[in-house]
BALOBA-1460 file (C-alpha; in Angstrom, 3 decimals):
// residues 158
<rec num="1" residu="m" x="-13.885" y="-94.701" z="-165.987"/>
<rec num="2" residu="p" x="-14.534" y="-92.055" z="-168.648"/>
<rec num="3" residu="v" x="-12.692" y="-91.822" z="-171.934"/>
<rec num="4" residu="y" x="-13.075" y="-88.681" z="-174.012"/>
<rec num="5" residu="l" x="-12.804" y="-88.943" z="-177.798"/>
<rec num="6" residu="v" x="-12.117" y="-85.640" z="-179.562"/>
<rec num="7" residu="q" x="-11.863" y="-85.044" z="-183.283"/>
<rec num="8" residu="h" x="-9.164" y="-82.472" z="-184.034"/>
<rec num="9" residu="g" x="-10.220" y="-78.938" z="-184.886"/>
<rec num="10" residu="q" x="-10.744" y="-77.702" z="-188.434"/>
<rec num="11" residu="a" x="-7.454" y="-77.819" z="-190.333"/>
<rec num="12" residu="v" x="-6.208" y="-76.131" z="-193.484"/>
<rec num="13" residu="p" x="-6.408" y="-78.191" z="-196.698"/>
<rec num="14" residu="e" x="-3.396" y="-80.311" z="-197.581"/>
<rec num="15" residu="t" x="-3.016" y="-78.307" z="-200.813"/>
<rec num="16" residu="q" x="-2.481" y="-75.157" z="-198.749"/>
<rec num="17" residu="d" x="-0.107" y="-76.723" z="-196.213"/>
<rec num="18" residu="p" x="0.827" y="-80.431" z="-196.203"/>
<rec num="19" residu="a" x="1.321" y="-80.326" z="-192.411"/>
<rec num="20" residu="r" x="-2.385" y="-79.321" z="-192.050"/>
<rec num="21" residu="p" x="-2.258" y="-77.010" z="-189.000"/>
<rec num="22" residu="l" x="-5.505" y="-75.784" z="-187.474"/>
<rec num="23" residu="t" x="-7.222" y="-72.855" z="-189.131"/>
<rec num="24" residu="e" x="-7.769" y="-69.730" z="-187.041"/>
<rec num="25" residu="g" x="-11.453" y="-70.647" z="-186.820"/>
<rec num="26" residu="g" x="-10.502" y="-74.201" z="-185.857"/>
<rec num="27" residu="r" x="-8.282" y="-72.918" z="-183.029"/>
<rec num="28" residu="e" x="-11.053" y="-70.638" z="-181.751"/>
<rec num="29" residu="e" x="-13.616" y="-73.452" z="-181.836"/>
<rec num="30" residu="v" x="-11.308" y="-75.850" z="-179.966"/>
<rec num="31" residu="e" x="-10.565" y="-73.132" z="-177.374"/>
<rec num="32" residu="r" x="-14.280" y="-72.585" z="-176.710"/>
<rec num="33" residu="v" x="-15.034" y="-76.293" z="-176.438"/>
<rec num="34" residu="a" x="-11.998" y="-76.888" z="-174.204"/>
<rec num="35" residu="r" x="-13.012" y="-74.025" z="-171.903"/>
<rec num="36" residu="h" x="-16.527" y="-75.422" z="-171.690"/>
<rec num="37" residu="a" x="-15.219" y="-78.945" z="-171.030"/>
<rec num="38" residu="a" x="-13.282" y="-77.584" z="-168.064"/>
<rec num="39" residu="t" x="-16.456" y="-75.994" z="-166.651"/>
<rec num="40" residu="l" x="-18.165" y="-79.395" z="-166.994"/>
<rec num="41" residu="g" x="-15.469" y="-80.923" z="-164.800"/>
<rec num="42" residu="v" x="-13.666" y="-82.927" z="-167.480"/>
<rec num="43" residu="r" x="-10.485" y="-84.235" z="-165.881"/>
<rec num="44" residu="v" x="-7.977" y="-86.576" z="-167.474"/>
<rec num="45" residu="a" x="-4.571" y="-87.899" z="-166.504"/>
<rec num="46" residu="e" x="-3.307" y="-87.923" z="-170.092"/>
<rec num="47" residu="i" x="-4.237" y="-86.643" z="-173.515"/>
<rec num="48" residu="w" x="-3.247" y="-89.036" z="-176.271"/>
<rec num="49" residu="h" x="-2.814" y="-87.730" z="-179.815"/>
<rec num="50" residu="s" x="-1.761" y="-89.160" z="-183.165"/>
<rec num="51" residu="g" x="1.274" y="-86.950" z="-183.619"/>
<rec num="52" residu="k" x="-0.185" y="-85.227" z="-186.679"/>
<rec num="53" residu="l" x="0.058" y="-81.454" z="-186.266"/>
<rec num="54" residu="r" x="-3.705" y="-80.794" z="-186.189"/>
<rec num="55" residu="a" x="-4.230" y="-83.411" z="-183.459"/>
<rec num="56" residu="l" x="-1.240" y="-82.160" z="-181.440"/>
<rec num="57" residu="q" x="-2.444" y="-78.547" z="-181.636"/>
<rec num="58" residu="t" x="-5.943" y="-79.601" z="-180.540"/>
<rec num="59" residu="a" x="-4.502" y="-81.640" z="-177.663"/>
<rec num="60" residu="e" x="-2.359" y="-78.708" z="-176.535"/>
<rec num="61" residu="l" x="-5.370" y="-76.374" z="-176.517"/>
<rec num="62" residu="f" x="-7.393" y="-78.814" z="-174.396"/>
<rec num="63" residu="r" x="-4.422" y="-79.330" z="-172.087"/>
<rec num="64" residu="g" x="-4.229" y="-75.592" z="-171.458"/>
<rec num="65" residu="h" x="-7.779" y="-75.527" z="-170.078"/>
<rec num="66" residu="l" x="-7.996" y="-78.756" z="-168.090"/>
<rec num="67" residu="s" x="-7.008" y="-78.889" z="-164.453"/>
<rec num="68" residu="p" x="-4.916" y="-80.470" z="-163.217"/>
<rec num="69" residu="m" x="-2.924" y="-80.134" z="-166.422"/>
<rec num="70" residu="p" x="-2.727" y="-83.568" z="-168.064"/>
<rec num="71" residu="a" x="0.318" y="-85.080" z="-169.729"/>
<rec num="72" residu="l" x="0.466" y="-85.183" z="-173.537"/>
<rec num="73" residu="r" x="1.361" y="-88.509" z="-175.137"/>
<rec num="74" residu="e" x="1.785" y="-89.324" z="-178.797"/>
<rec num="75" residu="q" x="0.309" y="-92.766" z="-179.438"/>
<rec num="76" residu="r" x="0.863" y="-95.113" z="-182.342"/>
<rec num="77" residu="g" x="-2.268" y="-96.543" z="-183.900"/>
<rec num="78" residu="m" x="-4.307" y="-93.314" z="-183.888"/>
<rec num="79" residu="n" x="-3.857" y="-92.129" z="-187.481"/>
<rec num="80" residu="p" x="-6.925" y="-91.736" z="-189.707"/>
<rec num="81" residu="g" x="-6.742" y="-95.156" z="-191.363"/>
<rec num="82" residu="d" x="-5.317" y="-97.137" z="-188.425"/>
<rec num="83" residu="d" x="-7.168" y="-100.160" z="-187.116"/>
<rec num="84" residu="p" x="-8.752" y="-99.183" z="-183.769"/>
<rec num="85" residu="v" x="-7.715" y="-102.560" z="-182.366"/>
<rec num="86" residu="l" x="-4.149" y="-101.181" z="-182.184"/>
<rec num="87" residu="v" x="-5.008" y="-98.678" z="-179.420"/>
<rec num="88" residu="l" x="-7.511" y="-100.915" z="-177.604"/>
<rec num="89" residu="p" x="-5.079" y="-102.719" z="-175.242"/>
<rec num="90" residu="r" x="-3.583" y="-99.424" z="-174.002"/>
<rec num="91" residu="l" x="-7.030" y="-97.906" z="-173.598"/>
<rec num="92" residu="e" x="-8.375" y="-100.838" z="-171.632"/>
<rec num="93" residu="a" x="-5.239" y="-100.905" z="-169.469"/>
<rec num="94" residu="a" x="-5.556" y="-97.212" z="-168.564"/>
<rec num="95" residu="a" x="-6.167" y="-96.812" z="-164.836"/>
<rec num="96" residu="d" x="-7.183" y="-93.148" z="-165.075"/>
<rec num="97" residu="p" x="-9.398" y="-91.159" z="-167.460"/>
<rec num="98" residu="v" x="-7.794" y="-90.278" z="-170.791"/>
<rec num="99" residu="m" x="-8.664" y="-88.095" z="-173.748"/>
<rec num="100" residu="l" x="-7.883" y="-89.277" z="-177.263"/>
<rec num="101" residu="v" x="-7.488" y="-86.531" z="-179.867"/>
<rec num="102" residu="g" x="-7.538" y="-87.959" z="-183.323"/>
<rec num="103" residu="h" x="-9.090" y="-88.275" z="-186.746"/>
<rec num="104" residu="l" x="-11.838" y="-89.832" z="-188.759"/>
<rec num="105" residu="p" x="-12.476" y="-92.555" z="-189.569"/>
<rec num="106" residu="h" x="-10.338" y="-93.879" z="-186.698"/>
<rec num="107" residu="l" x="-12.358" y="-92.296" z="-183.863"/>
<rec num="108" residu="s" x="-15.674" y="-93.425" z="-185.316"/>
<rec num="109" residu="r" x="-14.372" y="-96.949" z="-185.769"/>
<rec num="110" residu="l" x="-12.937" y="-97.003" z="-182.229"/>
<rec num="111" residu="a" x="-16.215" y="-95.814" z="-180.690"/>
<rec num="112" residu="s" x="-18.168" y="-98.455" z="-182.613"/>
<rec num="113" residu="l" x="-15.711" y="-101.159" z="-181.587"/>
<rec num="114" residu="l" x="-16.007" y="-100.209" z="-177.917"/>
<rec num="115" residu="l" x="-19.781" y="-99.784" z="-177.875"/>
<rec num="116" residu="v" x="-21.020" y="-102.608" z="-180.094"/>
<rec num="117" residu="g" x="-17.922" y="-104.701" z="-180.856"/>
<rec num="118" residu="d" x="-18.001" y="-103.856" z="-184.575"/>
<rec num="119" residu="s" x="-15.699" y="-101.118" z="-185.863"/>
<rec num="120" residu="g" x="-17.579" y="-100.959" z="-189.154"/>
<rec num="121" residu="r" x="-20.936" y="-99.883" z="-187.715"/>
<rec num="122" residu="g" x="-20.331" y="-96.091" z="-187.647"/>
<rec num="123" residu="i" x="-22.828" y="-95.391" z="-184.863"/>
<rec num="124" residu="i" x="-21.469" y="-92.001" z="-183.747"/>
<rec num="125" residu="q" x="-21.043" y="-88.985" z="-185.998"/>
<rec num="126" residu="f" x="-18.055" y="-86.932" z="-184.859"/>
<rec num="127" residu="r" x="-17.562" y="-83.216" z="-185.476"/>
<rec num="128" residu="n" x="-14.359" y="-81.173" z="-185.546"/>
<rec num="129" residu="a" x="-13.562" y="-80.089" z="-181.962"/>
<rec num="130" residu="g" x="-16.466" y="-82.151" z="-180.575"/>
<rec num="131" residu="i" x="-16.211" y="-84.446" z="-177.566"/>
<rec num="132" residu="v" x="-17.735" y="-87.888" z="-177.104"/>
<rec num="133" residu="c" x="-17.564" y="-89.285" z="-173.572"/>
<rec num="134" residu="l" x="-17.584" y="-93.055" z="-173.211"/>
<rec num="135" residu="a" x="-17.450" y="-94.842" z="-169.876"/>
<rec num="136" residu="r" x="-16.253" y="-98.322" z="-169.031"/>
<rec num="137" residu="g" x="-18.286" y="-100.179" z="-166.476"/>
<rec num="138" residu="e" x="-18.785" y="-103.762" z="-165.369"/>
<rec num="139" residu="g" x="-20.941" y="-104.518" z="-168.410"/>
<rec num="140" residu="g" x="-18.566" y="-102.960" z="-170.940"/>
<rec num="141" residu="w" x="-18.503" y="-99.566" z="-172.613"/>
<rec num="142" residu="r" x="-21.426" y="-97.122" z="-172.865"/>
<rec num="143" residu="l" x="-22.009" y="-93.677" z="-174.324"/>
<rec num="144" residu="d" x="-22.296" y="-91.162" z="-171.471"/>
<rec num="145" residu="w" x="-22.614" y="-87.925" z="-173.433"/>
<rec num="146" residu="a" x="-21.576" y="-86.060" z="-176.552"/>
<rec num="147" residu="l" x="-20.834" y="-82.378" z="-176.991"/>
<rec num="148" residu="p" x="-20.797" y="-81.127" z="-180.576"/>
<rec num="149" residu="p" x="-19.186" y="-77.692" z="-180.865"/>
<rec num="150" residu="d" x="-22.368" y="-75.976" z="-182.007"/>
<rec num="151" residu="l" x="-23.948" y="-76.631" z="-178.583"/>
<rec num="152" residu="v" x="-21.197" y="-74.687" z="-176.806"/>
<rec num="153" residu="p" x="-22.112" y="-71.024" z="-176.232"/>
<rec num="154" residu="g" x="-20.012" y="-68.799" z="-178.469"/>
<rec num="155" residu="v" x="-19.390" y="-71.507" z="-181.081"/>
<rec num="156" residu="a" x="-20.909" y="-71.379" z="-184.570"/>
<rec num="157" residu="g" x="-22.939" y="-68.237" z="-183.964"/>
<rec num="158" residu="r" x="-24.284" y="-69.174" z="-180.530"/>
């Protein structure tokens, strides 16, 4: 079963707006990646997000492009500094593919925990609006593919 980990799009600095909404460029980048993900056949039952505005906005943009339209769910334990162990039981109990839209270092720590059992290893470098697809099989979790935004046509000058 695939699980898609997505770092939120580029957000405004906290000094400019404490809520940290996506920048216009961040919204455009997420839109392009989400459109491309749909053409790749990404399908999820739910999109989980941290509840922070930048993650919610990113989740909503992905939701608008995926078909069938997945449910949005705010999940505890997905904030930047949260221990990835907090979300692990819900993730492993998921019967259908899910997308997690969150933050660093949480996503990096979660990916490392799933792949090598050590959240401190930092084996995947995430990018704003990028997708990392992990899959759970009989032998555990594996990295299936990663899509940084600069590989999507129309993103970052492409």
